[in-house]
Residue, then its C-alpha position, 0 to 999 in steps of 0.5 A: m216234175m221237180e217243183e213236186g219234189s223241192k215241195a215234198r223237201a221243203r216240206r220234210k225239212a218243215a217238219v225236221w224243224a218243227l220237232v227240233l224246236a219241240a225238242v228244245l222248247q219242251p223241257w224249257a216250258a216244263d221248267a217254267a211250269a215248275h218255276a211257277h208252281a213253286h212261286a205259288r206255292t211261296r206266294t201263300h197268303v198269311l194270316e198271321t205271323r209271330v216271331g219266337l223259339a220253337s222247341h220240340y217233343a221228346r222222342r218219349l211221347q210217341g204214341r201219347e194222346t194228343a189234344s186232338g185225340e190222335p196218337f203223338d207220332r215223331h215222324e209226322m209233321v206236326a206241332a203243338h200250340p197253345y191256343y191256335p185251334l186244332g188243324t191249324r196249318v203253319r208253316i215254321t221257318a227257322r231264322e238262322s238257316g232260311r229252311a221251313a216246314l210246313v206243320r199242322i196242330n194237334d196239341r197243345g203246349p208249350a209248357r207253361k214255363s216255357w212261354k217264359k223263355g219265349v217258346i212259342i211253339d213245340l215241334s215234333p222231331a221230325a219237324a225240328s229235323k227238317l228245320g236242322i234244329v234238333k242238337e240246338g233244343l231251342a231254336p229262333v223261327k218265324v210262325e205263319v198261319l196259312a190256313w186256320g183249323h177247325g178243331a176245339r180248343k182244348 
C-alpha cells in the first residue's frame, strides 16, 4: 500500500518538474525563434549594391502622380530611382548611423542636376525620417536591391 503512495507522489513530483521546466524553457524557445526569424531577415540575398547620396522629396509633392501612376504619399516607404524598374524593393542604409529602411521604387528621380552631386536616390519623407536624415537634406547611403520590380521604365 505504501509503495503505491510513493509512486503517486513520484508521479506528482515529476509532473510538477515538467511544468516548471516547460515554464522556464518556453520564453527561451520563443526568444530563440524570434532571433532566428530576425537573423533570416538580415540574410536576405542582395542582387545589387550602390553607394552614394540620398535626398528626399519635398512635402509639397504630396498627391502628385508618380511614374508608376499612383499618387505620391509622403507617409509611405517609397523612393525614386532613375532606372531601377518600378516596384523594385530596396534596403537603404544610412552610412553614418547604420539605420535602415525597406522601400519600394515607384517614381523616377532624382533630377539630373543632382546626379552630379552624387545623389543616387530620392526618398519619401517617411523613409528619410526612418533613416534620420531629414535635417541633412543629403546623406551618404548604401542602396541594396532585394527584389527587382516588373514595372515599365518611363
